[in-house]
TIRO-2110 file (N, C-alpha, C; in Angstrom, 1 decimal):
// TIRO-2110
0.8, -1.2, 0.0, N, 1, A
0.0, 0.0, 0.0, CA, 1, A
0.9, 1.2, 0.0, C, 1, A
0.6, 2.2, -0.9, N, 2, A
1.4, 3.4, -1.0, CA, 2, A
1.1, 4.3, 0.2, C, 2, A
2.1, 5.0, 0.6, N, 3, A
2.0, 5.9, 1.7, CA, 3, A
1.5, 7.3, 1.2, C, 3, A
0.4, 7.7, 1.7, N, 4, A
-0.2, 9.0, 1.2, CA, 4, A
0.5, 10.2, 1.8, C, 4, A
0.6, 11.2, 1.0, N, 5, A
1.3, 12.4, 1.4, CA, 5, A
0.3, 13.4, 1.9, C, 5, A
0.8, 14.2, 2.9, N, 6, A
0.0, 15.3, 3.4, CA, 6, A
0.7, 16.6, 3.1, C, 6, A
0.0, 17.6, 2.6, N, 7, A
0.6, 18.9, 2.2, CA, 7, A
0.1, 20.0, 3.1, C, 7, A
0.9, 21.1, 3.1, N, 8, A
0.5, 22.3, 3.9, CA, 8, A
0.0, 23.3, 2.8, C, 8, A
-1.2, 23.8, 3.0, N, 9, A
-1.9, 24.7, 2.1, CA, 9, A
-2.2, 26.0, 2.8, C, 9, A
-2.1, 27.1, 2.1, N, 10, A
-2.6, 28.4, 2.6, CA, 10, A
-3.9, 28.6, 1.9, C, 10, A
-5.0, 28.7, 2.6, N, 11, A
-6.3, 28.9, 2.1, CA, 11, A
-6.7, 30.3, 2.3, C, 11, A
-7.2, 30.9, 1.2, N, 12, A
-7.8, 32.3, 1.2, CA, 12, A
-9.2, 32.2, 0.8, C, 12, A
-10.1, 32.8, 1.6, N, 13, A
-11.5, 32.8, 1.3, CA, 13, A
-12.1, 34.2, 1.3, C, 13, A
-13.0, 34.5, 0.5, N, 14, A
-13.6, 35.8, 0.4, CA, 14, A
-14.7, 35.9, -0.6, C, 14, A
-14.9, 37.1, -1.0, N, 15, A
-15.9, 37.4, -2.1, CA, 15, A
-15.3, 37.8, -3.3, C, 15, A
-16.0, 37.7, -4.5, N, 16, A
-15.4, 38.0, -5.8, CA, 16, A
-15.0, 39.5, -5.8, C, 16, A
-13.9, 39.8, -6.5, N, 17, A
-13.4, 41.2, -6.7, CA, 17, A
-13.1, 41.9, -5.4, C, 17, A
-12.8, 41.2, -4.4, N, 18, A
-12.4, 41.9, -3.1, CA, 18, A
-11.2, 41.1, -2.6, C, 18, A
-10.4, 41.7, -1.7, N, 19, A
-9.3, 41.0, -1.1, CA, 19, A
-9.8, 39.9, -0.2, C, 19, A
-9.1, 38.8, 0.0, N, 20, A
-9.6, 37.7, 0.9, CA, 20, A
-9.8, 38.2, 2.3, C, 20, A
-10.9, 37.7, 2.9, N, 21, A
-11.2, 38.0, 4.3, CA, 21, A
-10.5, 37.0, 5.3, C, 21, A
-10.3, 35.8, 4.8, N, 22, A
-9.7, 34.7, 5.6, CA, 22, A
-8.5, 34.2, 5.0, C, 22, A
-7.4, 34.1, 5.8, N, 23, A
-6.2, 33.5, 5.3, CA, 23, A
-5.7, 32.6, 6.4, C, 23, A
-5.8, 31.3, 6.2, N, 24, A
-5.5, 30.3, 7.2, CA, 24, A
-4.6, 29.2, 6.6, C, 24, A
-3.9, 28.4, 7.4, N, 25, A
-3.1, 27.3, 7.0, CA, 25, A
-3.7, 26.0, 7.4, C, 25, A
-3.7, 25.0, 6.5, N, 26, A
-4.3, 23.7, 6.7, CA, 26, A
-3.4, 22.6, 6.3, C, 26, A
-3.5, 21.4, 7.0, N, 27, A
-3.0, 20.2, 6.5, CA, 27, A
-4.1, 19.5, 5.6, C, 27, A
-3.7, 19.1, 4.4, N, 28, A
-4.7, 18.4, 3.5, CA, 28, A
-4.0, 17.6, 2.5, C, 28, A
-4.6, 16.5, 2.0, N, 29, A
-4.0, 15.6, 1.0, CA, 29, A
-4.0, 16.3, -0.4, C, 29, A
-5.0, 17.1, -0.7, N, 30, A
-5.0, 17.8, -2.0, CA, 30, A
-5.9, 19.1, -1.9, C, 30, A
-5.7, 20.0, -2.8, N, 31, A
-6.4, 21.3, -2.8, CA, 31, A
-8.0, 21.1, -3.0, C, 31, A
-8.4, 20.2, -3.8, N, 32, A
-9.8, 20.0, -4.1, CA, 32, A
-10.6, 19.6, -2.8, C, 32, A
-10.0, 18.6, -2.0, N, 33, A
-10.7, 18.2, -0.8, CA, 33, A
-10.6, 19.3, 0.3, C, 33, A
-9.5, 20.1, 0.3, N, 34, A
-9.5, 21.3, 1.2, CA, 34, A
-10.5, 22.3, 0.9, C, 34, A
-10.7, 22.6, -0.3, N, 35, A
-11.8, 23.6, -0.7, CA, 35, A
-13.1, 23.1, -0.3, C, 35, A
-13.4, 21.8, -0.6, N, 36, A
-14.7, 21.3, -0.2, CA, 36, A
-14.9, 21.4, 1.4, C, 36, A
-13.8, 21.1, 2.1, N, 37, A
-13.9, 21.2, 3.6, CA, 37, A
-14.1, 22.6, 4.0, C, 37, A
-13.4, 23.5, 3.4, N, 38, A
-13.6, 25.0, 3.7, CA, 38, A
-15.0, 25.5, 3.4, C, 38, A
-15.5, 25.0, 2.3, N, 39, A
-16.9, 25.5, 2.0, CA, 39, A
-17.9, 25.1, 3.0, C, 39, A
-17.7, 23.9, 3.6, N, 40, A
-18.6, 23.5, 4.7, CA, 40, A
-18.3, 24.3, 6.0, C, 40, A
-17.0, 24.5, 6.2, N, 41, A
-16.5, 25.2, 7.4, CA, 41, A
-17.0, 26.6, 7.5, C, 41, A
-16.9, 27.3, 6.3, N, 42, A
-17.3, 28.7, 6.3, CA, 42, A
-18.7, 28.9, 5.6, C, 42, A
-19.6, 27.9, 5.8, N, 43, A
-20.9, 28.0, 5.2, CA, 43, A
-21.7, 29.2, 5.6, C, 43, A
-21.6, 29.5, 6.9, N, 44, A
-22.3, 30.6, 7.5, CA, 44, A
-22.0, 32.0, 6.8, C, 44, A
-20.7, 32.2, 6.5, N, 45, A
-20.2, 33.4, 5.9, CA, 45, A
-20.6, 33.6, 4.5, C, 45, A
-20.9, 32.5, 3.8, N, 46, A
-21.3, 32.4, 2.4, CA, 46, A
-20.2, 33.0, 1.5, C, 46, A
-18.9, 32.6, 1.7, N, 47, A
-17.9, 33.0, 0.8, CA, 47, A
-18.0, 32.3, -0.6, C, 47, A
-17.7, 33.0, -1.6, N, 48, A
-17.9, 32.4, -3.0, CA, 48, A
-16.5, 32.2, -3.7, C, 48, A
-15.4, 32.6, -3.1, N, 49, A
-14.1, 32.5, -3.7, CA, 49, A
-13.2, 31.8, -2.7, C, 49, A
-12.6, 30.6, -3.1, N, 50, A
-11.7, 29.9, -2.3, CA, 50, A
-10.5, 29.6, -3.2, C, 50, A
-9.3, 29.9, -2.6, N, 51, A
-8.0, 29.5, -3.3, CA, 51, A
-7.1, 28.8, -2.4, C, 51, A
-6.6, 27.7, -2.8, N, 52, A
-5.7, 26.9, -2.0, CA, 52, A
-4.3, 26.9, -2.6, C, 52, A
-3.3, 27.4, -1.9, N, 53, A
-1.9, 27.4, -2.5, CA, 53, A
-1.1, 26.5, -1.6, C, 53, A
-0.4, 25.5, -2.3, N, 54, A
0.5, 24.6, -1.6, CA, 54, A
1.8, 25.3, -1.2, C, 54, A
2.1, 25.2, 0.1, N, 55, A
3.3, 25.8, 0.6, CA, 55, A
4.3, 24.9, 1.1, C, 55, A
4.0, 23.6, 1.3, N, 56, A
4.9, 22.7, 1.8, CA, 56, A
4.4, 21.3, 1.9, C, 56, A
5.2, 20.4, 2.4, N, 57, A
4.8, 19.0, 2.6, CA, 57, A
5.2, 18.6, 4.0, C, 57, A
4.4, 17.8, 4.6, N, 58, A
4.8, 17.2, 6.0, CA, 58, A
4.9, 15.7, 5.9, C, 58, A
5.7, 15.2, 6.8, N, 59, A
5.9, 13.8, 6.9, CA, 59, A
4.9, 13.1, 7.6, C, 59, A
4.1, 13.8, 8.4, N, 60, A
3.0, 13.2, 9.2, CA, 60, A
1.8, 12.9, 8.3, C, 60, A
1.2, 11.8, 8.5, N, 61, A
0.0, 11.4, 7.8, CA, 61, A
-1.2, 12.0, 8.6, C, 61, A
-1.6, 13.1, 8.2, N, 62, A
-2.7, 13.8, 8.9, CA, 62, A
-3.9, 13.9, 8.0, C, 62, A
-5.1, 14.0, 8.6, N, 63, A
-6.3, 14.3, 7.8, CA, 63, A
-6.4, 15.8, 7.6, C, 63, A
-7.5, 16.3, 7.1, N, 64, A
-7.6, 17.7, 6.9, CA, 64, A
-7.9, 18.4, 8.2, C, 64, A
-7.0, 19.3, 8.5, N, 65, A
-7.2, 20.1, 9.8, CA, 65, A
-6.6, 21.4, 9.7, C, 65, A
-7.1, 22.3, 10.5, N, 66, A
-6.5, 23.7, 10.6, CA, 66, A
-5.2, 23.6, 11.4, C, 66, A
-4.2, 24.3, 10.9, N, 67, A
-3.0, 24.4, 11.7, CA, 67, A
-3.1, 25.3, 12.8, C, 67, A
-2.5, 24.9, 14.0, N, 68, A
-2.6, 25.7, 15.2, CA, 68, A
-2.0, 27.1, 15.1, C, 68, A
-2.3, 27.9, 16.1, N, 69, A
-1.9, 29.3, 16.1, CA, 69, A
-0.4, 29.5, 16.0, C, 69, A
0.4, 28.8, 16.8, N, 70, A
1.8, 29.0, 16.8, CA, 70, A
2.5, 28.5, 15.5, C, 70, A
2.0, 27.4, 15.0, N, 71, A
2.5, 26.9, 13.7, CA, 71, A
2.2, 27.9, 12.6, C, 71, A
1.0, 28.4, 12.6, N, 72, A
0.6, 29.3, 11.5, CA, 72, A
1.4, 30.6, 11.6, C, 72, A
1.6, 31.1, 12.8, N, 73, A
2.4, 32.3, 13.0, CA, 73, A
3.8, 32.1, 12.5, C, 73, A
4.4, 30.9, 12.8, N, 74, A
5.8, 30.6, 12.3, CA, 74, A
5.8, 30.5, 10.8, C, 74, A
4.8, 29.9, 10.2, N, 75, A
4.7, 29.8, 8.7, CA, 75, A
4.6, 31.2, 8.1, C, 75, A
3.8, 32.0, 8.6, N, 76, A
3.6, 33.4, 8.1, CA, 76, A
4.9, 34.2, 8.1, C, 76, A
5.6, 34.0, 9.3, N, 77, A
6.9, 34.7, 9.4, CA, 77, A
7.9, 34.2, 8.4, C, 77, A
8.0, 32.9, 8.2, N, 78, A
8.9, 32.2, 7.3, CA, 78, A
8.6, 32.6, 5.9, C, 78, A
7.3, 32.6, 5.5, N, 79, A
7.0, 32.9, 4.2, CA, 79, A
7.2, 34.4, 3.8, C, 79, A
7.0, 35.3, 4.8, N, 80, A
7.3, 36.7, 4.6, CA, 80, A
8.8, 36.9, 4.3, C, 80, A
9.6, 36.2, 5.2, N, 81, A
11.1, 36.3, 5.0, CA, 81, A
11.5, 35.8, 3.7, C, 81, A
11.0, 34.7, 3.2, N, 82, A
11.4, 34.1, 1.9, CA, 82, A
10.9, 35.0, 0.8, C, 82, A
9.8, 35.6, 0.9, N, 83, A
9.3, 36.6, -0.1, CA, 83, A
10.3, 37.7, -0.3, C, 83, A
10.7, 38.3, 0.8, N, 84, A
11.6, 39.5, 0.7, CA, 84, A
13.0, 39.1, 0.3, C, 84, A
13.4, 37.9, 0.7, N, 85, A
14.8, 37.5, 0.3, CA, 85, A
14.9, 37.1, -1.2, C, 85, A
13.8, 36.7, -1.8, N, 86, A
13.8, 36.4, -3.2, CA, 86, A
13.4, 37.5, -4.1, C, 86, A
13.0, 38.6, -3.6, N, 87, A
12.6, 39.7, -4.4, CA, 87, A
13.8, 40.4, -5.0, C, 87, A
13.7, 40.9, -6.3, N, 88, A
14.8, 41.5, -7.0, CA, 88, A
14.5, 43.0, -7.0, C, 88, A
15.4, 43.8, -6.5, N, 89, A
15.3, 45.3, -6.5, CA, 89, A
16.0, 45.8, -7.8, C, 89, A
15.3, 46.7, -8.5, N, 90, A
15.9, 47.3, -9.7, CA, 90, A
16.2, 48.8, -9.5, C, 90, A
END
């Protein structure tokens, strides 16, 4: 039996033609299942636009779940640092 991989995704949810209102990190096997999960999770807010961006891979075999506050804070700091280090100034 093949070992399934779990990825880390940044999910942004909101309304069309507006900046995203929600930006959270999740563990999920793929983007399609994460978006389906998020649609049920944010059903009350009635968001119509969901985008899932793969940011990494984990060795833990986890189901779909929201990443904790400390882990999300660390990922946001790391991603911001990588963005600025890769940017080219002209």
